[in-house]
N, C-alpha and C positions, 0 to 999 in steps of 0.2 A: 223232897227238898234238897237243894243243894248247899255245900258250904259257900258262903260267900267268897267269891275272887276265882272259884273253881271253873274251869270250862265244860260247857257240855255241847252234845251235838249241836245245840240251837244257838250257841255262841258263835261270830265271827270270828275268824283264824287272826290272830295280828300280822300285820305287814309291817316289815322295816321301813320305819319311818312315817309309818301311819298312824294317825291318833287314835287309841282306844276308846270308844263309847264307854260312860259309865253305867252300871246295870240298871237295866230298867228303860233308858234311852234307845231309840230305834237307831241301827247302825248307817252310815253313809256309804251311800254307794262309791266305791273304788274305780278310777278311769283306769281303761285298759289301752294299750296302744296295738296299732293294728297296720300293716304295710299296705300302701296303696295295690291295688291289683289292675294289672294292664293287659288288654287284650292288643299284644303287639300287632297282629297283622291288621286290625281295625284302625292302628293308631299311625301303621305306616301308610295303609290306603287315605286316611285323612289327611294325613302330611302331604303325601303327594299329590292329592288333585283338591288340596285347598290352600299351602302356601304360597304356590305360584300360581300367578295368573295368565301364564301363555307356556303353551309344550316346548317351544324353542329354548327355554332359558336352560333345559339339561344340558345342551352342549355349552354352556356358557359357564355352567358349574363343573363339568368337569374339566374344562379348560384352565380355569381358577385354581382347581386343586393341583392339575399338571404344572400349571406355573408355580403354585405354592412350593411343590417340591422341588423344583429346579433352585427356588431361591434359597430352601431350607439349607442344599446341598451346599451350594453358593458360599452361604455364611459358614456352615461347619468345617468345609474345606479351607477356610482359613487357619483354623487351627490344626489339620489335620489333612495337609495336601496328598496323602497317598489316596483319599477317597475320589479324586478325581485324576489318578495317575496316568492314565489312559488318554488324557487331552481332547476327548470328546468333546464339541461345544454343547451346550444345553440348548434343547430342540423338544417341541411337543410335534407328534403326527398324528393324523388321521386317516384311518386306512377305512375303505368300503368294499363289501363283497355280497354283490346281488344275489349270486347263486346261495351263498350260506344265510343271507338275511342279516350279516352283522355290520355293525358299526364300532370301530375301535378308536379308543386313543389312549396312546402313549406318550410317556416322558422318559427321559433318561436324569429324573432328578434324584432326591433322596431314598426312595422306596419304605418299605416295612417290612417289620420280620413278623414272624406269627403272633407275638404278643402285641405289634403295632396294629396288626388285622385286627385281632380280638377288640382291643380299646377304642381305633377308631371307626370300623366298620359295624362292629359287633354292639357296639352302645349307640344309640339313637342321641343324636345332640351333642355326642362326644367330639372334641374338635383336635386334631393332631396340631394345627397352626394355634389353636390357644392354649395348649400345652407346652409347645415349643416359645410362644411370649413368653407364658410362665417361667421356663426356664431361663430365659435372657433377663427376664425381671429379676429372678434371684440373683443370676450373675452379676447384676447391675447395668446390662448392655440393652435393655429393653426402650430407653431414650434415645438410642443411638438411632437415627432417620434412617440409615443405609443396613441397619441391620432389621427393622421391623416394617417399613411403610411400602415394601413391595409384598407383604403376604396379605393374602386375600381374605380368604374363610376364617371365621373365628367361633364359627356354632355348628359346624361338624352334620349339618342337613342338607347341604347342596348336593351330595353323592346320591341319595336318595330320589330324586327328582329324577333319576334314569330310570326309576319304574314307572315314568308316567309313558313312557314309549318303549321299555323293553319288557318282555315276560320273562327273561334271565337274564341277570348279570354274574359275569366271571370277572376276578381281578387278580390276574396274575403280577404278583410282585418279587423282588429283590431289592435288599437293603444294601445300600453303598458298603463295600468292605465285608460284607457276610459271605459266607460261603453256602448259604442254603436259599431256597426259594419255596413259596407259597402259592397256591391257589384258592381264594375265597370265591363263592359260589352261594347265589340267591333267588328265589324267584319271587322275592319281595312280598311272600305271604306268610311272614312271622318266624323262620328259621332261616339258617345258614351253615353252610359247611367250610371249613378249611382241611386242606390236603398238602402234603408235600408235592412239590413240584419240580421235575428234571432240570436241571442246569441249563441243559442243551435246548430246552422249550421257554425258558426264563429269559428275561432282559438281562443283559448285563448287569444292568443297576437300572433302577426305578420302577415304573409301574405301566400295565396294559388293562385297560378298562374296556371289556368287550361288550357290547350289547345286541342279545339276541331280540330286532326290533318284534313288537306285535303289528297284527294285518294293517292295524290303522295308523302306521308309522311308517310303513315303507317308502314314503316319499322322502326323508332323510339319507336313503341310498342315492340319490341323484347328486351328483357333485354340486350342483349350481345351487343346489338347496343349501347345502351343509356352507358352500362360499359365503354364500349370501349372510346365514348367521353369523360366521365366523368376523366375516369383515364389520358388521353390523355390532356385535355385542363383544367381540374379544379381538378385533384387530390390532390394540394397541397395548397388550400385554407384552412385558419386558421379555418375552421368549418367542424366537421363531416358530411359525407352525406350518406345515407342510400337508399335503393331503394327498393319499395315495388313491387314485380314482377304483383301480383296478388291480387284485394281485398281482404281481410282477411287474408290474408298470414304476417307471420312474416318478418320484415324487415331485410334486409342484407347490412352490411356495405359496402360501397365501397371506402371510405377513411375516416381515423381516425384525419382529419384536421392539420395534422403536414406534412413538408416537409423536408425530408433528410438534404438538405443543410443548413435549418436552425437550426440544431441541433449543437451543439458543435462537433468539431473532437473527442474528449474524451469521448465521449458517443455513439462512431459510431465503429463499428467493422469492419473488411475487409471483412467479411459475408455478412453484409449490403451493403457496396459499391459496392462489386461485385453483390449482386442482384439487387442492383439499375442499375448498368452499363448496365447488361444484360437486363434490362426493357427498355433499349434503344434500343434495336433491337441488341445486341452482344450474342455471343454464347461461347466468350473464355473469358479468364481470362485477367483484364486491365494489362498492362505492367506496367501503372504508374498512381497514381491518386493524383490530385492537388484540393485541398478544401481550402479555404478562404475567409475572408471578406474584402473589400475593403473601408476604413474609410476615409474621407476628404470632400472635396469639393463635390465628387460623391460617395456616398453609392451604394454599392452592393456586390452580394454574388455570388461566382463563384464555381462550382463543375464540374471540369474536367477530363478525361481519354484519356490516350494513349492507342489504343488497342493493344491487342497482337499478333493480324494478319491482315495481309495484305487483305483488301475488295477487291471483285472481280473487283471491278469498280472505284477503286482509280485515273484512268488517263483518264474515261470517261469524256471528254468535257463536256457533260450535267449535271456531277454530282455536287451536292448542298453541302453546310458543312451539318453539322449532329449537328447544335448548336440551342439550345431550348432557346428562350427569356421570362420570366415571368416578369410583372409587378405586385408585391407583392402577389406573389405565384399564379398566372391565366396566362395560356399560351398566349402568344401574337403570337408567330411564331415558327413553329417548324423546319425551316430553316433558321434562321436569319442569316445574314452576318455581324458575329461579328468577327469573324478570316479571315484573309487574305486567299487567295486560297490554298497557298502553306503548311496551317496547315489543310487543310480540312478532313484529316485525324482522328483528334481530335474528340470526343464524348464529349460535352458540354452543362451544365445549366447554365445562366446568371438571376439573379433575381435582380430586382432595386424597389424601393418606389420612386427613384426621377426623372425618366422617366415621362415626360408628355403624358395625355392620348388625343388624339385628334379626330376627326369625325371619321376617321376610322384608328381602332389600327393596323390595318396593315401597316401604313403610319408612324408610331412611329419610325422608324430607320433613319429618316430624320432631327432628332433633334440633337441640338449641343451636348446633355448630352449624345445620343446615339453615338455620334462620341468619345467621352472623354471615354465613357467606351469599347469601341473597342481599342483604342488605349493602354489603361489601360491592358485590359486581354490580349493583345497580349502580350505587353510588359512581363508580368507576367511568360504567360507559355511558353516564349524561355527562361527567367532566369529559368524557374524548368527544363526547359530540359536540359540544360547546367549544372546545380548542378545535375542532374542525371547522365549525362554522366561522370561527374569528381568522383562523389561518387561510381557508381556501373557500372563500366565499360563493365562488361561481358553484363549484362543487357541491355544496351544501344545501346549494338553493334548489339543485335536482332532487336531492334527501329529502329537502322539505316538499316538493311537488307531490312527491311519492307515498310521504307518510305525515306529512304535516297534521292530515285529520286525526291520526292516531296517536300523535305526541300531544296532541292538545287535551285528550282525555286526561292525559297527566295533570293539567292544571287544574282538573275538575276532582280526580280520584287521589292525587298523592300532593296535598295540600305543603308537606313538609320541602317538597322539594319544588315547589311551585317557581320561586326566585331564580332557579336555576335553567328551568324549564323557559323562563323568560325569555332567556339569553337564547333559546334554541327557535323562539317564535318568530313566524314572519307571516307579515299582513298585506291585505288589499286595503285600499282607502281612498278617501274622494279625490285626494290630489297623487298618489300613487296605486291606480288600480293594478299594475302589474304582481302586487303579491307578495314583493321583498322589502317591504318595510319591516324595521324593529320597534320594539316600543322605546327604546334607547333614542334611535332618530324623531318618534315622534315628538318625545317629550322635549329634544332640545329643539322643536320646531314649534314650541308652543307659543302662541300670541299673548301680547300684552293684557294682563287682566284673565286670562285663561286658568282656571284653575283644577280643571277635570281633563280628563283621556274621555273624549265622546267616541259612540258606536254606534251603529246600526245592527240589527239582526234582520235575516230575512231568509229567504229560500234560495236564491241566485244571485249572483254579483250584478246581472244586468238590472234585475227590478230593483235592487238598492241603489244603483247608481241613478236610476230615475225616479228615487223615493221624492216624494214633497217635503218630507221632513229635513233634506237635505239643505234645502234653498237658503234658508236664511243664515247657514254655517258656510256654505260658499261664498255668499255674499260679503262674510267678514275672512274669508282665506282660512276658516278653521277648518286643518284636517280632522276627517272623521274615520275611523276605522271600518271597514265592510266586511262583516263576519257571517259568512253564509251556511257555515257549517252545522249540524245539528247541533254538536256537542257545545259551540260558543254558546249559546243560550244558557247552558249551565254552569261552564266556568266561570263565565263573566259577571254573571248574578251572584257568585259568591266569592268573588277573589274582592281583597280587600282594595287593591290600586297596584299602581307599579312608581317607585321611586317619589313616593310620596303624595302621588296624584290619583283620586279615585276614579274609578270608571263609572260613566253616566251614558244611560241610555238615550238619544235624542227624540225616542218616541215615548218617554215616560215622564210625567210629571212637568213643571217647568223649565223652560230652556234655560232661563239664566244666562243669556248672552249679550244682553242690550248693552251691557259695559264694554264690550269687546266692538272696535270702530269698525265701519263698514269699510272694504276696500276703497270704493269709490270716492270716502273722503267726504260723504253725505253724512246728513245728523240721523242718528238712529229714529225711525219712528216711532213715536209714543202709542204704548199697548194700552195706555189710561182709557175707556170707555166714555164716548160723549153721551148725552142723556138718548139723542137718537139711536146712537149704537147700543148703549145699555139697552133701550126698548126692544130693537132687533133682536138682541141675542137670547132676551126674555122669552120672545114671540116663537123665535126657533125652538127653543127648548119645551114651551109649552106644547109645538105640534110636535115634535118627536117624541114628548112623554118619557117612558121607561127606556127607551133605544139608547140614551145617551147619559151619562153623569152629568153631563155639562155642555155648554156652548160659551166660547170665550174668544177673545182674540187673542193673535197666534203672533211669537217672536221669531218663530221658525220659517213662517212661509214669505216670500217675495214674489212669487209669480202664479204659483196654485191659489185657486180659491178656499181650499180647504182641507183637512187633515184630520186624522185619528191618533189619538197618543191616550197612554194608560195614565191613571191618575198617579199624584204622588206615592203615593202607598202602594198601589196595585202593581200586578206582575207586569213586565212588559209582553207587550201583546204576543211577540213571536213566541215567546216561553208560555205564555198563558194558551196559545193554540196549540202549540206540540201537547202539554200537558192533557188537554182536552181530548186529541184526537187518540193518546194512548190510556184514555179512561183514568190518569192520575189527576186530576183536579180537584178532586174531593169534596165540590159543592159546585154552585152555581157560578159560572163567569160572572166577571164584574165587569160593568159598564164603561164604555170608551168615554173621553171627551172629543167632542168635535173642537177643532181648533178653525178659526176661519181669519181670510187676512183681509183685515179693514180698507184696506187701499184699492182690493182689486175690483173692478167694474160691476160683475155680479153682485158681489156683496152691499157696494154703495148701491146698486138699483134697487136691491131687495126692500134699503129702507122706504122708498116710497110705499111699497105695499103694505106698511104695517098699519096704516090707518085706514085702510082699503075694506069697505063692505064687505066684498067677495074675496076671499082669501085662498080659494082654488087653487089659483095659479101660482101663488106663496108657497100654500103645502107642496105642489109638485115640486116646486123646485128644491126645496128643503131637504124632502125627501131623497131626490136623485143626487143631490150634493153629498147625504150622508153615504150612499149605495155606491158611488163613485169613490169617495174615499177609502170604503170598504176592498173597492176593485184593486185600489193602489196599493194596499196591504197586502196584496194575494191573497183576498177572500172573496166568495162568493156571494151574491147579494142576499140579505137576508130573505127578503121577496120578490124573487125572481119575474114573477107574472106581476107583481104591483110596479117593479123596476120599471118593467116593459110598457105598462099601460100608461105609467106616468110621464114616461120619455116621449112616449108616442103623443100624450095631449100637447106637451109642453111644445113639439115639433110642428103639429097642427095651430096651434096659437101662432108661433111664431110665422110659419107659411103663410097663415092668414092675414098677420098682421104686416106684410110684407108688399110693395104694390107689383101688379101683375107686369111680367114683361111685355114690353111694346111688341106688336106685331108686326111682321113683315110689311115693309113701304112696296106699296105699289110702283 
């Protein structure tokens, strides 16, 4: 036995701060703390091969680091001018050595001490730039744009992208104002070495990164490959970039350290704008140039162009936009989703210092700041297009001719901006087939008692102009919008209207135009059926059976005998046909209404067949009328063989009933 309260080898030992269990109760397990263990070699491998989506990025990252080093020294030299007392201008140099299979990136920026090398390159995801910004924040300077806006890297992993292309990396560096230099070396497999470096082999100040390229990356020893990457990804950094194609040769300039969009508009000539526009892959002249700087909660610069001609792949579903996104003049994405798809024809550059830099710069577009930039840029571009349309109508009409079909996608996809896009839209109409009519002009020309904006959907303009549904509108001088683009069927059906006037299809439901006077001054004929006409329509409906929803007199027709229209609650015939072709109708197609012209001679003649004992001729004519109406809608006959057979019988009857021509006289 043991004395109460005495410890035995079986009792748990007390722990500071821990509760000691009462005798006879089980002891609670105490947590222990462990440090995460990391396989550094595997971590490097995963980071190098997973963080970045393309190998060219390594050069962008090294140039970004070099530019940062120059900006840091520029800032520190404000308080300590002795750091740049040699007066050497800041610059970045890329040197190629095919024999040694090395690519070097050098700068004359701030450089690094041995401690800096350990902190910056010996610790993955440690960023000298981040630390520099932290020091400025502590000093109260981080809010100054001139002090921080040119610093690019903040996460300290871009440097390691070099191991995508190099078997070994050497970093020779000397901090500005220091008397010592060091060399950092690593093969990227989990370890590194730092050694003193003779001053005569070291930069006067700054850093030189030497990549010993692997066999798969020797293409980067070709000057044109390096030049392409620099111009595409880093041509706008704020430090000049030179290339040394061979050891001992004179360097050649790749970048002057300025970006066109950062200059005031007053200092840029039209020729310079054109040259930059064509550098974006265009070969024509821009139709419109938009250049501005947005200031406020989010600051960014925009340089945008409306192309002067239509690209061949404008309607390719796989086509991406042509918007370049820069952060502090370093290219982040060549096809950033800044503008909505209906503005995909624009050529655009956006540069911001406010965007946060995350682990993978390609993911930057997920930030809230980027969402604000997208909204602001889109609104401004639409406003500039509207201003262009108002101030230079003739030039804008060429833009609409090239890109109107795409801009109209915005009427369907972007309801919030629909009112502004209406100002951009141009239409062909029954009275203005040239395609230059605005909605404001249409509304200004409304007829007395006209309460809607009428439109006709179709597959091409010529077929629409010949549509029988137009006849009653033409007779009254009513303008009808002719909409041949596929997107028209979608936006016009979802739009509430314009200037208080709803959109109404001329081939859907009742026309409701009897209260609008005819142009010739004649009285509008009544569509109320007489008993004889009512019997005719009923017999026609009986003959056609389930092929039509109804047969009725038409307000639309003045010359043709018949036409097809949708029911009051049905889809427009053109829209329904498009949905059916793409398997999106979701059910059985609705039945159309056959409208007939009561005053047409054929319809009048058919009334005489209502009481006939043999209605075969009547049936043939009614079915042919229906199939002809389908043809006028751009459809095929529902029964091509039956249509041909009936038409042949009708022609035979006509030929048999006609008197034979007189023979030749002797």
